[in-house]
N, C-alpha and C positions, 0 to 999 in steps of 0.2 A: 440427432451427431451437429447434423451441417447450420440445423438454428442455435446450440448450445457454443460453436464456435463464432457466428456472427454475433452474437450476448458480448463473447468473451472482448472481443476485439471490439465493440462499440464501448466494450467499460474501458478496458486499455486507453483507449481515444481519450475519454473522458478522464481516465489521472489524468491522461498528459496534458490535458488541456487546463485542469484544475488542480495545476500538482504546484503552481508559484503560490496562492489561495490559499493554499493547505498547508502550506509550508506556515503560513503569514500566522498560523491556527498553530502551529509547534506540531504537527506531525513529521515525525522525521527528528525531532530529537525532542524523544518523550525518557522522564527516567525507565532505565534499565538498556537503551541502548548504546552498544560500547563504541564510543572511540580512542585507539588509539592512536596519536600524532608525535609525529618525530622529525627529523631534519628531512625536506624533500619525501616524504611518505606521510600516508594517510591512511589508516583501517579502519573506515566503517560497518558495525555487525547492527543494523536494525532490528532486532529481535522483539524487542513489547511490541514496535510498530506496525512488527509481519505478522506476530498474533491479533492486536486490532481490526489489523485488514483483512485477513482469514476471521473472523467472527464478522464482520457488519458481512461481507460477501456468501457466510453461509449465511446467514440471517435472511436472505437477499434472497440467495439460491432456493430456501426453504419458505419462504412468502406465494413466491413467483410457481412453485409446485404445488401447493396448496388448494 
């Protein structure tokens, strides 16, 4: 369990460091991500981005466990 927490922490740090570069690729603004903007209010629901990240992480963890 401890090993997985360390790996998860490293992945989060890497994602945080790479986020500006990932945004330039369009991650976070994919079709299917919901953005509602009103005066003084912004709601962002990254549905497709979350699904994509989930699939990539699932595949990576599956490959690690093989």
